[in-house]
N, C-alpha and C positions, 0 to 999 in steps of 0.2 A: 481632436487637433491636438499637437504635441507642443505647440508654443503657448497652451493655457497652462498657468501654475496656480498652486494654492499657496496663499500668505500663511505662515506659522512665525512661532517665537524664532525659529532657528534659521529662517529666510524663507525662499521658494523652491517647490517642487513641483514637477509637471502633474496633471492630474491624468489618470490613466484614460478616462472616457472622453475627456475633451470637454468642450462646452457648448453652448447655443452658437450656432452660426449665424449669421446675417446675410440677407440679400443684398443685391446692389443697391435697393430703394433703404436700407437699414431696417428693415423689419426681421425679426427673427423667424427663422423657419422652424415650424412646427416640430417635424420629424428629428430636429437637432438639439431639443431641449434637455438640459442636463440637471437634474435636481441637486445633485452632489453639488455643483458649481454654484447653483443658486444659493443653497443653504452656507456654503462657504463665504461667500459674498455677503449673505445677512450678517454672519457672526462677526466678518471684518468691519462691516459698517458700524456695529454696536459697540465693538473692540475700540475703534479710533474714538466714539463718542465718549466712551466711559473715561479713557485716557484723557481726553481734553477737559471733563468734568472734575477729575480727580485733582489734575494740575491747579485749577482753579480753586477747588475747595481746598487744596494744601497752601494755596499762598493766600489766600484771602480770606478764610473762615477758621483756620487753625494756627494757633500760636503757640510759643514758648521757645523752642531752640531748633536746629536743624535736626535732632534726633529725638525730640520729643515733642508733643504739641496736643493741647484739648482746646476743644472748639468753643467761639464765643456767637451768640446769636444776634450781636448787633456789631456794626464795624463802619468807621468811617476812611474813607481811600482818597488821596489826592494822586495826581500821575502827571507826571512831565517826560514824555518820551517814554522810554524803558524805566525811568525812575518812580520808584512808588513811596508814598508815605501811609503807613497804615496804623490807626489806633481802635482797637479792639473794645467793645464794651461801653461802660460797664453794664452788664445785665445780667438777670439770675436765670435759672434753670437751663441750663445750657445743656443741650443733648450729645454728649458723647459717646454714648453706650449703642445707639441706633447706628452712629457712623462708624464704630468698629465691626459691628455687624455686618453691615452692608458693604463695607471695603474688604472684609475677609471673604465674604460669599462670592464678591467678583472677581478677587484673586483665584478663587477654586474654579473660576470657569476660565478665565483668561489667561492666568500666570505671568503676568509682565512685571516687568522690574520695577515700573512706576507703581504698580498695586501694593510689592511686595514693600516698597519702603515708605509707603504712605501707612501701611498696615503696622511696621515697624514704629514708625512716629507716634501712631496712635495709643498702641500697647504700652510704650513707654509714657505715653500721657496718663495712661491708668495708674501707672507707677508713681508720677509725679504728683497726682490727685492725692494721694493716701500719703506720700511723704512729706509734702509741703508744711503742714502745721508742726512736724516735730514731734507730735503725738500719734502713736500708731492708735488707727481707727476713727481718728477726726477727718471727716472729709468736707468738701465745700461746694457750693454752688458755681463759683468761679475762681479761677487760681491765676496769678501773674507771678512770674521770675522776679520781676523787678528790676528790669534792665532794658535799656535802649539797644535793640540787636538791628544790625545790618546785614543781611545775606545777599552777596555780591555774585551774581551768577554769570558777570561778564569777567570779572577778574578769579572765580571760583573761590571767594573767601568769606569768612564770616566775622564779626567784631561785635564786641559788647562794651556798652558804657552804663555805669551808675552814677547819677549826679555827677556826670560829664569827666567820670574816671574810669580807665578800662578796668575789667575785671575778667577772671575765668569762672567758667561755670562749675558748680561743686560736683556736678553728676552729668552723666549722658554724654561723656566727652571720647570720642574716637576719630582721630583726622582723617582717617582712609575711608571712614563710612560716610563721615561729614561730607567729604570731598563728593563722594558717589551721592549722596542725597541732593547736594547744590547742581551738580551735572544734569540729574534727573529730574528734578521737581522745580529747579529755579533758573534753569539756563536762561540767558541771554537778558536777565532783568534784575534790576538791584533795588531790593526792598528794606524799608527802616520801620521797624515795628517798634513804637512806642508802648513798652509794656510796665511802665513805671507809674503807677496810680498817682504818686505824689508828684508826678509831672503834668500828665493830663488832665488831672481833676481842677488843678489850677492855671492850665495854660492853653486849654483846649475846650473843656465843657462850657466856661463860662461865657465863651463866643459861639460856640454851635447851638447849645440849650439853655439861653439865658433866663428863660422863664422857669422850666422846670428846676434848673440849677439851684436858682434863686430861693426857691422855694423846700428843696429836698436836702440840700447839704447842709451839716452842720460840724465845723471842725474844732470841738472842744477838746479832744484829746490827742493833738498833734504830738509826736510824729507816728506814734504807733496804731493810732486808730482814725481812719478816716469814715466818719459816720454819715449816714442816710437816712431819712426819715421811713423811705422805703428800705426797713431793715435786710432784706434780702439783697441790697445792692452795698451793703456796709462791706469795709473791707480792714482787714487786720494785719499788721506786719509781723511776720516771724522773727523773734529777736534771736541773738546769740545765746548760746552756741550752736543751735540746732544747723543741720545740713542746709537748709534753705533759707539762712538769715539774711533777711533784705527784701524777701519775695512776700507777697498780699495774697490772702485768701478769704474769699466772701462768705460769710456765713456759713450754714451747715447744709448738708442734703437733707431735705425733709421727705415728706410724701411726694411732693411735687416732682421732684426729679430722681430722689434715690431709687427707684423702679429703673429708670433709664440708666444710670451709672451700674446697676447691678447686671442688666442685659449686656454691658460691654464685658463685665468681668465672667459671665458665662459664656460669651464667646470665647473669650482666653482660655477658658478650661475645654471648651470643644477644639480649640486649635492644638492644645496639648494631647488631647485623647486621640484625634485623628493623625498626629503625627507628621502631617503633610507639608508643612512651612520650612523654608530655610532654615539654618541653623541660628541665624540673628534673630529671626522673627520667632523661633521656638524659645529661644532663651529670655526673650523677652515677654512672651507670653505666660513661661512659668513664673517669672518674677511677678506678673500682673496677678496671677493665680495666688500667690502668696501674700500680696498686699490686698486681696479680697478677703483672706481671712482675717488677716488685721481688723478689718471693718465689719465682718459679719459676726464673729465671736461675741463681741462687746454687745452687738445690737441683740444678740440672743440672749446674752446674760441680763440685759437691762428689759426684757419683755417687749422687745422690737421698737424700744424707743431710739429710732436709730438716726433721728435727726437733732440729738441732745448730748451734751458734754458738761461732763461736772470740772467746772473751771478750777476748782481746788485742787482736786485729785490728779489733774493733769498738769498741774505746775505753773498755772498762770501766774497765780496770785504772786510767787516769787519771781516772775519775770516783768510784771506789769505794775506800773503805780497804782495808787488808790484811785487816781484822776481817769484812769482809764477803766478801771473795774465799775467804777460809779456810772460811765459813761456807757458800757456796753451791756449794763444788767437788763435794762429794757429791751436791748435787742439781740444779745446774743443768749446763751444756752441755759436753761435750767439743767439742774443735776438729773443725772440717770434715776 
């Protein structure tokens, strides 16, 4: 049938052999069944569902900025029409690595712009994981850029506030690419992300989780250290003059979630080796591989104590006062 067409990324093209014909009763005629058409329909069915799942995940489980994101396995969401407010976490052992792997393999099959941009954000998220502390090789269980961000898919814009004052991100800034990400992943919605722990730990958590909050948190080393008795959810502010000053990072990557993070970096290596991805994704993958080496080399040198960092050697003594060090010794890291 000449009017039957195949859906592709480039549009529609006629199928050579046509597809199944239907009788007047609506039943398919056995002699006109077309396996090619059925397989194309099956692929299109899953392509559509992958697109929906990826967009939902990018909006409500991945956080950072338009061009970089890491996932958080706990989130609070409120909605008013097409306007959303989102508070991620806090929670530990967030699985970014498997998300990178599944997104890349989905892209290899479907090659859509949605998956391409989702993968770009995730690879940049791996780089952010390694950058945030200011010290090469020190990684985290959860990371926050330390701003309140509104992505407006209606006006196609993004804005940032820290303590109610506007700011400009220190990295991952490309207005044209940001515009494409917002149009593709955030169209027709306006989402405010509360990514300042020193906001939501005082203005959100006490109302939402009063019991656990009352017995879990102790704030004796403000403003540099937000301590939880579950040390895996404690947060430290990155100080000046580091690139991500004002951001927060939560404890180290231990045996609990370091293998997952490594899985993401190994996927970045595969992307580079295969050379199939578009240029922006390839550049991000190359940088993610470099970040992985900064993490792996100290791990190997310290007999694979990958979840520990030497506070003195990494310079935190100069940056933080005695109150912070005393508060953090029981919860943060012993030396390599």
